[in-house]
C-alpha positions in Angstrom: 6.1 -3.0 -17.1 3.8 -5.7 -16.0 1.5 -6.7 -19.0 -1.3 -8.3 -16.6 -2.2 -6.3 -13.8 -4.0 -8.8 -12.1 -1.3 -11.0 -12.0 1.1 -8.9 -10.5 2.4 -9.6 -7.2 4.8 -8.6 -4.6 7.9 -10.6 -6.2 7.3 -8.3 -9.1 7.6 -5.3 -6.4 10.6 -6.8 -4.8 12.2 -7.3 -8.8 11.7 -3.6 -9.0 13.2 -2.7 -5.8 16.3 -4.8 -6.4 16.9 -3.3 -9.7 17.0 0.5 -8.5 20.2 1.7 -7.4 20.6 2.9 -3.9 19.6 6.3 -4.3 16.6 5.7 -6.2 15.7 2.9 -3.4 16.4 5.4 -0.5 14.1 7.7 -2.6 11.2 5.6 -2.6 11.8 4.6 0.9 11.3 8.0 1.8 8.1 8.1 0.1 7.1 5.5 2.4 7.9 2.3 0.4 10.2 0.0 2.3 9.8 -3.2 0.5 11.0 -6.2 2.5 13.1 -8.8 1.0 10.4 -11.6 1.6 7.0 -11.3 2.8 6.8 -12.3 6.5 4.5 -12.2 9.5 4.8 -8.6 10.9 5.2 -9.2 14.7 2.1 -7.0 15.6 -0.9 -8.4 17.2 -3.0 -5.6 15.3 -2.1 -7.5 11.8 -4.9 -9.8 10.3 -4.4 -13.1 10.2 -3.4 -15.1 7.3 -1.8 -12.1 5.9 2.6 -11.1 6.0 3.9 -8.1 5.6 5.9 -7.3 2.2 6.6 -3.5 3.1 6.6 -0.9 5.6 6.4 3.0 5.7 9.3 3.3 8.1 7.2 5.0 11.0 5.0 3.9 13.9 5.2 0.0 12.9 2.8 0.8 9.7 2.9 -1.7 7.3 1.2 -3.5 4.2 0.1 -6.8 4.4 -0.6 -9.3 1.6 -2.3 -12.5 1.8 0.2 -15.4 2.6 -1.7 -16.9 -1.1 -0.1 -13.5 -2.5 -3.0 -12.9 -4.2 -6.1 -10.9 -2.7 -6.6 -7.1 -0.6 -3.6 -5.2 0.5 -4.4 -4.6 4.1 -2.3 -1.5 5.9 -1.8 -2.1 9.5 -1.8 1.4 11.6 -0.7 -0.3 15.6 -1.3 3.0 17.0 -4.9 3.3 15.6 -6.5 0.7 18.1 -9.9 1.3 17.2 -9.6 0.3 13.6 -5.8 -0.8 12.8 -6.3 -2.4 9.6 -7.4 -0.5 6.4 -7.8 -2.2 2.7 -5.9 -0.1 0.4 -6.2 -1.9 -2.6 -7.9 -5.1 -4.1 -4.3 -6.3 -5.1 -0.6 -5.1 -5.5 -1.3 -2.8 -8.4 -4.3 -1.1 -7.0 -2.5 -0.5 -3.9 0.5 1.1 -5.6 -1.7 3.3 -7.7 -3.2 4.5 -4.6 0.2 6.1 -3.7 1.9 6.9 -7.1 1.0 10.5 -6.7 0.7 11.2 -2.7 3.1 8.7 -1.5 2.8 6.0 0.9 4.1 7.5 4.4 1.0 9.3 5.0 -1.4 6.8 3.9 -1.6 6.3 7.7 -3.4 9.0 7.9 -6.2 7.0 6.6 -6.7 5.3 10.0 -7.5 9.0 11.8 -9.5 10.6 9.3 -10.3 8.6 6.0 -12.5 11.6 4.4 -9.9 14.1 4.7 -7.1 11.8 3.6 -9.0 10.8 0.8 -9.5 14.3 -0.1 -5.6 14.9 0.0 -4.7 11.8 -1.8 -7.4 12.8 -4.9 -5.6 16.3 -4.6 -2.1 15.3 -4.8 -0.1 16.8 -7.6 3.5 16.7 -8.5 4.6 13.3 -7.7 8.4 12.8 -6.6 10.7 11.0 -9.2 11.0 8.2 -7.3 7.2 7.8 -7.7 7.1 8.8 -11.2 9.8 6.2 -11.9 7.3 3.7 -10.0 4.2 4.7 -12.1 6.1 4.8 -15.1 7.8 0.9 -14.5 4.2 -0.6 -13.5 1.7 1.6 -15.6 0.3 3.0 -12.5 -2.5 5.7 -12.7 -4.0 7.1 -9.7 -7.7 6.3 -8.5 -10.2 8.3 -10.2 -12.6 8.6 -6.6 -10.4 7.8 -3.8 -13.2 8.1 -1.1 -15.7 6.1 -3.2 -13.0 3.5 -3.8 -11.6 3.0 -0.3 -15.4 3.0 1.2 -16.2 -0.3 -1.3 -12.8 -1.6 -0.3 -13.7 -1.2 3.6 -17.4 -1.3 3.9 -19.4 -2.6 0.7 -16.9 -5.9 0.8 -17.8 -8.7 3.0 -14.0 -8.8 3.2 -12.9 -7.4 7.1 -9.6 -8.2 7.9 -10.0 -7.3 11.7 -12.3 -10.1 12.0 -10.2 -12.6 10.4 
């Protein structure tokens, strides 16, 4: 478990995934969290400048990005959402992992097509998989208390706009 959430970074996540058995890692990947060995440019024009991909969902090029410095907002890039491919899904790694710790990460892509409805689904999610329970326990993750409000804060109220960088 990470004792200081703000100090958590992609290396902590990579180390966790490396510690998993093959079957546990595959279960986490089935939940849409396929963590890369090391962050790297995604290769998609839609990805925000100054960011590198650290994980993907495994579907339609959807991936999760962190600033090159490994400190700052986590941005999900949905290449097929042409009008708004980049969505902030956490102020840091811990908050991002907390967003999907019950709902999973694969379906987060739907935020690009219907923010409010998907936020409501995330909020209502119950019965996380064994892989998500293990992840949440390891990092002491807690679901967001108000998903729609927090996503709105991250994507509207803050001056940060990943698509404009």
